[in-house]
C-alpha positions as a Markdown table, in Angstrom:
| # | Residue | x | y | z |
|---|---|---|---|---|
| 1 | Unk | -26.4 | -99.1 | 17.0 |
| 2 | Unk | -25.1 | -95.6 | 17.8 |
| 3 | Unk | -22.0 | -93.8 | 19.1 |
| 4 | Unk | -19.5 | -95.5 | 16.8 |
| 5 | Unk | -21.0 | -98.9 | 16.5 |
| 6 | Unk | -22.4 | -100.1 | 13.2 |
| 7 | Unk | -26.0 | -99.3 | 12.3 |
| 8 | Unk | -26.1 | -102.0 | 9.6 |
| 9 | Unk | -24.2 | -102.7 | 6.4 |
| 10 | Unk | -20.5 | -103.8 | 6.0 |
| 11 | Unk | -18.8 | -100.8 | 7.5 |
| 12 | Unk | -15.5 | -100.8 | 9.3 |
| 13 | Unk | -15.0 | -98.3 | 12.1 |
| 14 | Unk | -11.3 | -97.4 | 11.5 |
| 15 | Unk | -11.0 | -98.1 | 7.8 |
| 16 | Unk | -12.8 | -95.3 | 6.0 |
| 17 | Unk | -11.4 | -92.9 | 3.4 |
| 18 | Unk | -11.6 | -89.8 | 5.8 |
| 19 | Unk | -10.6 | -91.5 | 8.9 |
| 20 | Unk | -8.4 | -88.9 | 10.9 |
| 21 | Unk | -10.1 | -85.8 | 9.5 |
| 22 | Unk | -12.3 | -83.8 | 11.8 |
| 23 | Unk | -15.0 | -81.6 | 10.3 |
| 24 | Unk | -16.6 | -78.7 | 12.3 |
| 25 | Unk | -20.1 | -78.4 | 10.9 |
| 26 | Unk | -21.2 | -74.6 | 11.3 |
| 27 | Unk | -23.9 | -74.9 | 8.8 |
| 28 | Unk | -27.7 | -74.3 | 9.2 |
| 29 | Unk | -30.8 | -75.7 | 7.6 |
| 30 | Unk | -29.8 | -78.1 | 4.8 |
| 31 | Unk | -26.9 | -77.2 | 2.3 |
| 32 | Unk | -24.1 | -76.9 | 4.9 |
| 33 | Unk | -25.3 | -79.8 | 7.2 |
| 34 | Unk | -25.8 | -82.0 | 4.0 |
| 35 | Unk | -22.1 | -81.2 | 2.9 |
| 36 | Unk | -20.8 | -82.1 | 6.4 |
| 37 | Unk | -22.9 | -85.3 | 6.4 |
| 38 | Unk | -21.4 | -86.6 | 3.1 |
| 39 | Unk | -17.9 | -86.1 | 4.7 |
| 40 | Unk | -19.1 | -87.9 | 7.9 |
| 41 | Unk | -20.3 | -90.8 | 5.7 |
| 42 | Unk | -16.7 | -91.1 | 4.3 |
| 43 | Unk | -15.4 | -91.4 | 7.9 |
| 44 | Unk | -14.6 | -88.0 | 9.0 |
| 45 | Unk | -15.4 | -87.1 | 12.7 |
| 46 | Unk | -18.1 | -84.4 | 12.3 |
| 47 | Unk | -18.7 | -82.2 | 15.1 |
| 48 | Unk | -22.1 | -80.3 | 14.7 |
| 49 | Unk | -21.9 | -77.0 | 16.7 |
| 50 | Unk | -25.3 | -75.8 | 17.7 |
| 51 | Unk | -26.6 | -72.7 | 19.5 |
| 52 | Unk | -27.0 | -73.7 | 23.1 |
| 53 | Unk | -30.3 | -71.9 | 23.5 |
| 54 | Unk | -32.3 | -73.4 | 20.6 |
| 55 | Unk | -30.2 | -75.8 | 18.7 |
| 56 | Unk | -29.6 | -75.8 | 14.9 |
| 57 | Unk | -32.4 | -74.3 | 12.9 |
| 58 | Unk | -33.3 | -77.5 | 11.2 |
| 59 | Unk | -34.5 | -78.9 | 14.6 |
| 60 | Unk | -37.4 | -76.4 | 14.5 |
| 61 | Unk | -39.0 | -78.0 | 11.5 |
| 62 | Unk | -40.4 | -80.7 | 14.0 |
| 63 | Unk | -43.5 | -78.4 | 14.1 |
| 64 | Unk | -44.4 | -79.1 | 10.6 |
| 65 | Unk | -42.2 | -82.1 | 9.5 |
| 66 | Unk | -42.2 | -84.3 | 12.7 |
| 67 | Unk | -40.8 | -87.8 | 13.1 |
| 68 | Unk | -41.8 | -90.3 | 15.8 |
| 69 | Unk | -40.8 | -88.9 | 19.2 |
| 70 | Unk | -41.2 | -85.3 | 18.1 |
| 71 | Unk | -37.8 | -85.0 | 16.4 |
| 72 | Unk | -37.5 | -83.1 | 13.1 |
| 73 | Unk | -37.6 | -85.3 | 10.0 |
| 74 | Unk | -35.8 | -82.5 | 8.3 |
| 75 | Unk | -33.0 | -82.4 | 10.8 |
| 76 | Unk | -32.9 | -86.3 | 10.7 |
| 77 | Unk | -32.3 | -86.3 | 7.0 |
| 78 | Unk | -29.1 | -84.2 | 7.0 |
| 79 | Unk | -27.3 | -85.0 | 10.3 |
| 80 | Unk | -26.3 | -88.8 | 10.4 |
| 81 | Unk | -22.8 | -89.7 | 11.3 |
| 82 | Unk | -22.3 | -86.5 | 13.4 |
| 83 | Unk | -21.8 | -85.6 | 17.0 |
| 84 | Unk | -23.6 | -82.6 | 18.5 |
| 85 | Unk | -21.8 | -79.9 | 20.5 |
| 86 | Unk | -24.2 | -77.4 | 22.0 |
| 87 | Unk | -22.0 | -74.3 | 22.5 |
| 88 | Unk | -21.7 | -70.6 | 22.0 |
| 89 | Unk | -18.6 | -70.2 | 20.0 |
| 90 | Unk | -19.0 | -66.5 | 19.4 |
| 91 | Unk | -19.0 | -65.4 | 23.0 |
| 92 | Unk | -15.9 | -64.7 | 25.1 |
| 93 | Unk | -16.1 | -68.0 | 27.0 |
| 94 | Unk | -16.6 | -70.3 | 24.0 |
| 95 | Unk | -14.5 | -68.6 | 21.3 |
| 96 | Unk | -11.2 | -70.0 | 22.4 |
| 97 | Unk | -12.4 | -73.6 | 23.2 |
| 98 | Unk | -13.1 | -75.2 | 19.8 |
| 99 | Unk | -9.9 | -75.4 | 17.9 |
| 100 | Unk | -11.6 | -74.3 | 14.6 |
| 101 | Unk | -8.5 | -72.1 | 13.6 |
| 102 | Unk | -5.7 | -74.3 | 14.8 |
| 103 | Unk | -4.7 | -77.8 | 15.7 |
| 104 | Unk | -6.9 | -79.8 | 18.1 |
| 105 | Unk | -5.5 | -80.6 | 21.5 |
| 106 | Unk | -6.1 | -84.2 | 20.4 |
| 107 | Unk | -3.3 | -84.8 | 18.0 |
| 108 | Unk | -3.6 | -86.2 | 14.5 |
| 109 | Unk | -6.9 | -84.5 | 13.6 |
| 110 | Unk | -7.4 | -81.9 | 10.8 |
| 111 | Unk | -10.2 | -79.4 | 10.7 |
| 112 | Unk | -12.4 | -78.9 | 7.7 |
| 113 | Unk | -15.2 | -76.4 | 8.7 |
| 114 | Unk | -18.2 | -76.2 | 6.3 |
| 115 | Unk | -20.4 | -73.1 | 6.9 |
| 116 | Unk | -23.0 | -71.3 | 4.9 |
| 117 | Unk | -21.6 | -67.9 | 4.9 |
| 118 | Unk | -19.9 | -65.6 | 2.2 |
| 119 | Unk | -16.8 | -63.6 | 2.6 |
| 120 | Unk | -14.8 | -66.6 | 3.8 |
| 121 | Unk | -11.4 | -65.5 | 2.5 |
| 122 | Unk | -11.3 | -62.2 | 4.4 |
| 123 | Unk | -12.8 | -63.7 | 7.6 |
| 124 | Unk | -10.5 | -66.6 | 7.9 |
| 125 | Unk | -7.2 | -65.2 | 6.8 |
| 126 | Unk | -5.9 | -65.0 | 10.4 |
| 127 | Unk | -6.8 | -68.6 | 11.1 |
| 128 | Unk | -5.4 | -69.8 | 7.9 |
| 129 | Unk | -2.1 | -68.0 | 8.7 |
| 130 | Unk | -1.9 | -69.8 | 12.0 |
| 131 | Unk | -2.7 | -73.2 | 10.6 |
| 132 | Unk | -2.3 | -73.2 | 6.7 |
| 133 | Unk | -3.6 | -76.8 | 6.6 |
| 134 | Unk | -7.2 | -75.9 | 7.4 |
| 135 | Unk | -9.8 | -76.5 | 4.5 |
| 136 | Unk | -12.8 | -74.2 | 4.9 |
| 137 | Unk | -15.8 | -74.7 | 2.8 |
| 138 | Unk | -18.2 | -71.7 | 2.5 |
| 139 | Unk | -21.6 | -72.0 | 1.1 |
| 140 | Unk | -23.9 | -69.2 | 0.2 |
| 141 | Unk | -27.0 | -68.4 | -1.9 |
| 142 | Unk | -25.5 | -66.5 | -4.9 |
| 143 | Unk | -21.8 | -66.8 | -4.2 |
| 144 | Unk | -19.4 | -64.7 | -1.9 |
| 145 | Unk | -19.0 | -61.8 | -4.3 |
| 146 | Unk | -20.8 | -60.1 | -7.2 |
| 147 | Unk | -23.9 | -58.0 | -7.4 |
| 148 | Unk | -26.3 | -60.5 | -5.7 |
| 149 | Unk | -23.7 | -61.7 | -3.1 |
| 150 | Unk | -25.8 | -60.1 | -0.3 |
| 151 | Unk | -29.2 | -61.6 | -1.4 |
| 152 | Unk | -30.7 | -64.4 | 0.5 |
| 153 | Unk | -30.9 | -67.4 | -1.6 |
| 154 | Unk | -33.3 | -70.1 | -0.5 |
| 155 | Unk | -33.8 | -73.3 | -2.5 |
| 156 | Unk | -36.9 | -72.3 | -4.2 |
| 157 | Unk | -35.6 | -68.8 | -5.0 |
| 158 | Unk | -32.6 | -70.5 | -6.7 |
| 159 | Unk | -34.7 | -73.0 | -8.5 |
| 160 | Unk | -36.5 | -70.1 | -10.1 |
| 161 | Unk | -33.3 | -68.0 | -10.7 |
| 162 | Unk | -31.4 | -70.9 | -12.3 |
| 163 | Unk | -34.0 | -71.5 | -15.0 |
| 164 | Unk | -34.9 | -74.9 | -13.6 |
| 165 | Unk | -38.5 | -74.2 | -13.0 |
| 166 | Unk | -38.8 | -72.8 | -16.6 |
| 167 | Unk | -38.1 | -76.2 | -18.0 |
| 168 | Unk | -40.1 | -78.2 | -15.5 |
| 169 | Unk | -43.8 | -78.7 | -15.8 |
| 170 | Unk | -45.9 | -78.4 | -18.9 |
| 171 | Unk | -46.0 | -75.8 | -21.7 |
| 172 | Unk | -48.6 | -73.3 | -21.1 |
| 173 | Unk | -48.7 | -74.1 | -17.4 |
| 174 | Unk | -47.2 | -72.4 | -14.3 |
| 175 | Unk | -43.4 | -72.6 | -13.7 |
| 176 | Unk | -43.0 | -75.9 | -11.5 |
| 177 | Unk | -40.6 | -76.5 | -8.7 |
| 178 | Unk | -38.9 | -79.8 | -8.1 |
| 179 | Unk | -40.5 | -81.7 | -5.4 |
| 180 | Unk | -37.4 | -81.8 | -3.2 |
| 181 | Unk | -35.1 | -79.0 | -2.2 |
| 182 | Unk | -32.7 | -80.0 | -5.0 |
| 183 | Unk | -30.6 | -76.8 | -5.0 |
| 184 | Unk | -29.8 | -77.2 | -1.1 |
| 185 | Unk | -29.0 | -81.0 | -1.6 |
| 186 | Unk | -26.8 | -80.6 | -4.7 |
| 187 | Unk | -24.9 | -77.6 | -3.2 |
| 188 | Unk | -24.1 | -79.8 | -0.2 |
| 189 | Unk | -22.8 | -82.4 | -2.5 |
| 190 | Unk | -20.7 | -80.0 | -4.6 |
| 191 | Unk | -19.3 | -78.6 | -1.3 |
| 192 | Unk | -18.1 | -82.1 | -0.2 |
| 193 | Unk | -16.8 | -82.6 | -3.8 |
| 194 | Unk | -14.7 | -79.4 | -3.4 |
| 195 | Unk | -13.5 | -80.4 | 0.1 |
| 196 | Unk | -12.3 | -83.8 | -1.2 |
| 197 | Unk | -10.5 | -82.0 | -4.1 |
| 198 | Unk | -8.9 | -79.7 | -1.5 |
| 199 | Unk | -7.8 | -82.6 | 0.6 |
| 200 | Unk | -6.0 | -84.2 | -2.4 |
| 201 | Unk | -4.4 | -80.9 | -3.1 |
| 202 | Unk | -3.2 | -80.6 | 0.4 |
| 203 | Unk | -1.7 | -84.1 | 0.2 |
| 204 | Unk | 0.4 | -82.8 | -2.6 |
| 205 | Unk | 1.2 | -79.1 | -1.3 |
| 206 | Unk | 0.8 | -79.4 | 2.5 |
| 207 | Unk | -1.6 | -76.5 | 2.5 |
| 208 | Unk | -5.4 | -76.1 | 2.8 |
| 209 | Unk | -7.6 | -73.5 | 1.1 |
| 210 | Unk | -11.0 | -72.0 | 1.1 |
| 211 | Unk | -13.6 | -73.8 | -0.9 |
| 212 | Unk | -16.6 | -71.8 | -2.1 |
| 213 | Unk | -19.8 | -72.9 | -3.7 |
| 214 | Unk | -23.4 | -71.6 | -3.8 |
| 215 | Unk | -26.9 | -72.6 | -4.5 |
| 216 | Unk | -26.9 | -70.5 | -7.7 |
| 217 | Unk | -23.7 | -71.9 | -9.0 |
| 218 | Unk | -24.7 | -75.4 | -8.4 |
| 219 | Unk | -28.2 | -75.1 | -10.0 |
| 220 | Unk | -26.8 | -73.2 | -13.0 |
| 221 | Unk | -24.1 | -75.7 | -13.4 |
| 222 | Unk | -26.6 | -78.5 | -13.5 |
| 223 | Unk | -28.6 | -77.0 | -16.4 |
| 224 | Unk | -26.5 | -79.2 | -18.7 |
| 225 | Unk | -27.6 | -79.6 | -22.3 |
| 226 | Unk | -30.6 | -77.2 | -21.8 |
| 227 | Unk | -28.2 | -74.4 | -21.1 |
| 228 | Unk | -25.7 | -75.4 | -23.8 |
| 229 | Unk | -28.5 | -75.5 | -26.4 |
| 230 | Unk | -29.4 | -71.9 | -25.5 |
| 231 | Unk | -25.7 | -70.7 | -25.3 |
| 232 | Unk | -25.0 | -72.1 | -28.8 |
| 233 | Unk | -28.0 | -70.6 | -30.7 |
| 234 | Unk | -30.7 | -73.2 | -29.9 |
| 235 | Unk | -33.2 | -70.9 | -28.5 |
| 236 | Unk | -34.7 | -70.8 | -25.1 |
| 237 | Unk | -36.0 | -74.2 | -24.0 |
| 238 | Unk | -39.7 | -74.7 | -23.3 |
| 239 | Unk | -41.0 | -76.8 | -20.3 |
| 240 | Unk | -40.2 | -80.5 | -21.0 |
| 241 | Unk | -43.4 | -81.9 | -19.5 |
| 242 | Unk | -43.5 | -85.7 | -19.0 |
| 243 | Unk | -41.6 | -86.4 | -22.3 |
| 244 | Unk | -37.7 | -86.2 | -22.8 |
| 245 | Unk | -36.6 | -82.8 | -24.5 |
| 246 | Unk | -34.5 | -84.6 | -27.0 |
| 247 | Unk | -35.6 | -88.3 | -27.6 |
| 248 | Unk | -38.9 | -89.9 | -28.3 |
| 249 | Unk | -40.7 | -92.1 | -27.4 |
| 250 | Unk | -39.3 | -91.5 | -24.0 |
| 251 | Unk | -41.6 | -90.3 | -21.2 |
| 252 | Unk | -44.8 | -91.1 | -19.2 |
| 253 | Unk | -47.5 | -93.2 | -21.0 |
| 254 | Unk | -51.0 | -94.2 | -19.8 |
| 255 | Unk | -52.0 | -97.8 | -19.5 |
| 256 | Unk | -55.2 | -99.5 | -18.7 |
| 257 | Unk | -54.9 | -98.8 | -15.0 |
| 258 | Unk | -52.2 | -96.0 | -14.5 |
| 259 | Unk | -49.1 | -94.7 | -15.9 |
| 260 | Unk | -45.6 | -96.1 | -16.7 |
| 261 | Unk | -42.5 | -94.6 | -18.0 |
| 262 | Unk | -40.8 | -96.0 | -21.3 |
| 263 | Unk | -37.7 | -95.2 | -23.0 |
| 264 | Unk | -37.9 | -96.9 | -26.5 |
| 265 | Unk | -35.4 | -94.6 | -28.2 |
| 266 | Unk | -32.9 | -95.4 | -30.9 |
| 267 | Unk | -33.2 | -96.7 | -34.4 |
| 268 | Unk | -33.0 | -100.3 | -33.2 |
| 269 | Unk | -35.4 | -100.2 | -30.3 |
| 270 | Unk | -38.1 | -98.2 | -32.1 |
| 271 | Unk | -39.3 | -101.0 | -34.5 |
| 272 | Unk | -38.8 | -103.6 | -31.8 |
| 273 | Unk | -41.0 | -101.6 | -29.5 |
| 274 | Unk | -43.6 | -101.1 | -32.2 |
| 275 | Unk | -43.7 | -104.9 | -32.7 |
| 276 | Unk | -44.0 | -105.7 | -29.0 |
| 277 | Unk | -47.0 | -103.3 | -28.5 |
| 278 | Unk | -48.7 | -104.5 | -31.8 |
| 279 | Unk | -48.3 | -101.0 | -33.4 |
| 280 | Unk | -46.4 | -101.9 | -36.5 |
| 281 | Unk | -48.5 | -99.4 | -38.5 |
| 282 | Unk | -46.5 | -96.6 | -36.8 |
| 283 | Unk | -43.4 | -97.8 | -38.6 |
| 284 | Unk | -45.0 | -96.6 | -42.0 |
| 285 | Unk | -46.0 | -93.2 | -40.7 |
| 286 | Unk | -43.8 | -90.6 | -42.2 |
| 287 | Unk | -43.9 | -88.5 | -38.9 |
| 288 | Unk | -42.2 | -91.2 | -37.0 |
| 289 | Unk | -39.5 | -92.4 | -39.5 |
| 290 | Unk | -36.6 | -90.6 | -37.6 |
| 291 | Unk | -36.0 | -89.8 | -33.9 |
| 292 | Unk | -36.1 | -86.0 | -35.0 |
| 293 | Unk | -39.6 | -86.7 | -36.5 |
| 294 | Unk | -40.7 | -88.8 | -33.5 |
| 295 | Unk | -39.5 | -86.0 | -31.2 |
| 296 | Unk | -41.3 | -83.2 | -33.2 |
| 297 | Unk | -44.5 | -85.2 | -33.0 |
| 298 | Unk | -44.0 | -86.7 | -29.5 |
| 299 | Unk | -47.4 | -85.6 | -28.2 |
| 300 | Unk | -49.3 | -87.2 | -31.1 |
| 301 | Unk | -47.1 | -90.2 | -30.8 |
| 302 | Unk | -47.6 | -90.6 | -27.0 |
| 303 | Unk | -51.4 | -90.6 | -27.6 |
| 304 | Unk | -51.1 | -93.4 | -30.2 |
| 305 | Unk | -48.8 | -95.4 | -27.9 |
| 306 | Unk | -51.4 | -94.9 | -25.0 |
| 307 | Unk | -54.0 | -96.3 | -27.1 |
| 308 | Unk | -52.1 | -99.6 | -27.6 |
| 309 | Unk | -51.2 | -99.7 | -24.0 |
| 310 | Unk | -54.8 | -100.0 | -22.9 |
| 311 | Unk | -54.4 | -103.7 | -23.6 |
| 312 | Unk | -52.6 | -104.3 | -20.3 |
| 313 | Unk | -52.0 | -103.0 | -16.8 |
| 314 | Unk | -49.0 | -101.0 | -15.8 |
| 315 | Unk | -47.5 | -104.2 | -14.0 |
| 316 | Unk | -48.2 | -106.3 | -17.0 |
| 317 | Unk | -46.4 | -103.8 | -19.4 |
| 318 | Unk | -43.5 | -103.4 | -17.1 |
| 319 | Unk | -42.9 | -107.2 | -17.3 |
| 320 | Unk | -43.5 | -107.4 | -21.0 |
| 321 | Unk | -41.4 | -104.6 | -22.0 |
| 322 | Unk | -38.4 | -105.3 | -19.8 |
| 323 | Unk | -38.5 | -108.9 | -20.9 |
| 324 | Unk | -38.0 | -107.6 | -24.4 |
| 325 | Unk | -35.0 | -105.3 | -23.4 |
| 326 | Unk | -37.2 | -102.1 | -23.7 |
| 327 | Unk | -36.6 | -99.9 | -20.7 |
| 328 | Unk | -39.7 | -99.5 | -18.8 |
| 329 | Unk | -40.6 | -98.6 | -15.1 |
| 330 | Unk | -43.3 | -97.9 | -12.7 |
| 331 | Unk | -44.1 | -94.5 | -11.3 |
| 332 | Unk | -44.1 | -95.1 | -7.5 |
| 333 | Unk | -45.2 | -93.0 | -4.6 |
| 334 | Unk | -42.4 | -92.9 | -2.0 |
| 335 | Unk | -43.8 | -95.6 | 0.2 |
| 336 | Unk | -43.5 | -98.0 | -2.6 |
| 337 | Unk | -40.0 | -96.9 | -3.5 |
| 338 | Unk | -38.6 | -97.1 | 0.2 |
| 339 | Unk | -40.1 | -100.6 | 0.7 |
| 340 | Unk | -39.0 | -102.0 | -2.7 |
| 341 | Unk | -36.7 | -105.1 | -2.5 |
| 342 | Unk | -34.0 | -103.7 | -4.8 |
| 343 | Unk | -33.9 | -100.5 | -2.5 |
| 344 | Unk | -33.4 | -102.5 | 0.5 |
| 345 | Unk | -30.9 | -104.9 | -1.2 |
| 346 | Unk | -28.7 | -102.0 | -1.9 |
| 347 | Unk | -29.0 | -100.7 | 1.7 |
| 348 | Unk | -30.6 | -97.5 | 0.8 |
| 349 | Unk | -32.8 | -97.8 | 3.9 |
| 350 | Unk | -31.0 | -98.4 | 7.3 |
| 351 | Unk | -32.1 | -98.6 | 10.9 |
| 352 | Unk | -30.5 | -97.4 | 14.1 |
| 353 | Unk | -31.5 | -96.7 | 17.7 |
| 354 | Unk | -32.3 | -93.1 | 18.6 |
| 355 | Unk | -32.5 | -92.0 | 22.3 |
| 356 | Unk | -35.8 | -90.2 | 21.7 |
| 357 | Unk | -37.2 | -91.7 | 18.5 |
| 358 | Unk | -36.4 | -95.3 | 19.3 |
| 359 | Unk | -35.8 | -97.3 | 16.1 |
| 360 | Unk | -35.3 | -94.7 | 13.4 |
| 361 | Unk | -35.1 | -95.5 | 9.7 |
| 362 | Unk | -32.8 | -93.5 | 7.5 |
| 363 | Unk | -31.6 | -93.3 | 4.0 |
| 364 | Unk | -28.4 | -95.2 | 3.3 |
| 365 | Unk | -25.3 | -94.1 | 1.3 |
| 366 | Unk | -25.7 | -93.9 | -2.5 |
| 367 | Unk | -22.0 | -94.8 | -3.0 |
| 368 | Unk | -20.4 | -98.1 | -1.9 |
| 369 | Unk | -16.6 | -98.6 | -1.6 |
| 370 | Unk | -15.2 | -102.0 | -1.9 |
| 371 | Unk | -11.8 | -101.5 | -0.1 |
| 372 | Unk | -12.8 | -98.9 | 2.6 |
| 373 | Unk | -16.5 | -99.5 | 3.2 |
| 374 | Unk | -18.7 | -96.7 | 4.4 |
| 375 | Unk | -22.1 | -96.6 | 6.1 |
| 376 | Unk | -24.3 | -95.0 | 8.7 |
| 377 | Unk | -22.2 | -95.4 | 12.0 |
| 378 | Unk | -24.3 | -92.8 | 13.9 |
| 379 | Unk | -27.9 | -91.8 | 13.9 |
| 380 | Unk | -28.5 | -88.1 | 14.0 |
| 381 | Unk | -27.6 | -86.7 | 17.4 |
| 382 | Unk | -30.0 | -85.3 | 20.0 |
| 383 | Unk | -29.4 | -81.6 | 21.0 |
| 384 | Unk | -26.0 | -81.4 | 22.8 |
| 385 | Unk | -25.7 | -85.1 | 23.0 |
| 386 | Unk | -22.0 | -85.2 | 22.8 |
| 387 | Unk | -21.0 | -81.8 | 24.4 |
| 388 | Unk | -19.2 | -83.2 | 27.3 |
| 389 | Unk | -17.5 | -86.1 | 25.3 |
| 390 | Unk | -16.2 | -83.7 | 22.8 |
| 391 | Unk | -14.8 | -81.0 | 25.1 |
| 392 | Unk | -13.2 | -83.6 | 27.3 |
| 393 | Unk | -11.5 | -84.7 | 24.1 |
| 394 | Unk | -10.4 | -81.0 | 23.6 |
| 395 | Unk | -8.8 | -81.1 | 27.2 |
| 396 | Unk | -11.4 | -79.7 | 29.4 |
| 397 | Unk | -11.9 | -81.1 | 32.8 |
| 398 | Unk | -15.0 | -81.6 | 34.8 |
| 399 | Unk | -14.7 | -78.2 | 36.5 |
| 400 | Unk | -14.3 | -76.4 | 33.3 |
| 401 | Unk | -17.3 | -78.0 | 31.8 |
| 402 | Unk | -19.5 | -77.2 | 34.9 |
| 403 | Unk | -18.3 | -73.5 | 34.7 |
| 404 | Unk | -19.2 | -73.3 | 31.0 |
| 405 | Unk | -22.7 | -74.9 | 31.8 |
| 406 | Unk | -23.4 | -72.4 | 34.5 |
| 407 | Unk | -22.5 | -69.4 | 32.3 |
| 408 | Unk | -24.9 | -70.8 | 29.5 |
| 409 | Unk | -22.0 | -71.2 | 27.0 |
| 410 | Unk | -22.7 | -75.0 | 26.6 |
| 411 | Unk | -25.5 | -77.3 | 26.9 |
| 412 | Unk | -25.2 | -81.0 | 27.7 |
| 413 | Unk | -27.2 | -84.1 | 27.4 |
| 414 | Unk | -29.4 | -86.0 | 25.1 |
| 415 | Unk | -32.4 | -83.8 | 25.0 |
| 416 | Unk | -34.7 | -82.4 | 22.3 |
| 417 | Unk | -35.6 | -78.8 | 21.4 |
| 418 | Unk | -39.2 | -77.4 | 21.5 |
| 419 | Unk | -40.3 | -77.0 | 18.0 |
| 420 | Unk | -40.9 | -73.4 | 16.8 |
| 421 | Unk | -43.4 | -73.1 | 14.0 |
| 422 | Unk | -42.3 | -70.8 | 11.2 |
| 423 | Unk | -38.6 | -70.9 | 11.9 |
| 424 | Unk | -37.8 | -72.4 | 8.5 |
């Protein structure tokens, strides 16, 4: 169900961690909207402010990434648990309506506006002085200052810049991007992480603050042991391919009918694994005596393991190895993942009713809370779906709403936006 009713799962409408907080989502595309979505998942009232002429940019992706009913799958993926306000907040008519720099006319709500722009400290100083409790999250490509501050930073640009593409793929091959917009998604998560920290700080000090993050900082920060290895004299890491860059055997292996992943690492699991696959001769091979040796010769080892794995199919090996406590898993296409009973048992696929799409299936929340359950309360809104509802809450009457509609400052109603190819 939509509009505050449960979609599915054990959620409770007024018992969530961020109940009482209001988020103004000024973001575009993916990183900013994802940040706001995570906060909405935790119970914040997220108001997505959209351009009244064309809607948020992500809606235009319907031209190349449509869902049923002509809505954008790109937009649907990042905008659950939000309300849509289609309003020009930069013009003279609209700039004073939304209380983004002060307390709402509806008492008891606090504003936390996420936005994908740099220079937040300077631009927001007057608003922060009027209401020092505001928390403002600013997301950019390379950060709000520094020599690259003004450069555009799209997801794949940052995947290349951060070094991620240099360790993805196979040695001797082309640099390879990750198959999802990982920089955008992680930056949205880090933005929400920063806002939650600022909320905790405000509970102690009574004051809000500006939270900044960027696609560059998020991805460089995620390079982990590969970066630490270089920083401490270990050299520039090569592409990892399909095998782990530290342990072996740990990677992708060919079976009789396909491929599986196996993680038979450690001095105890290695001999047990050899016995299970009937490869005890490998235990006497001096190349494979230690994990360091197995790693140095991981490609030769993978070939020898692959020969033994021809005895069974992927499904058979998955059952055999897991029964022996040797980590092993299938390599699914996304359809098999999303229809798997374990994925559904953990409510990672949910359904709700959308006024255009009809029954819409969405990803669920990766985090579950026992005391303050969270879930998908609202499916992504249609363009301007909640304009009148929100502005009425802000204290505007029917006459004021009609005047703003006539002036083109707002747009109301559950409607869709014509897709514009190439907008993304």
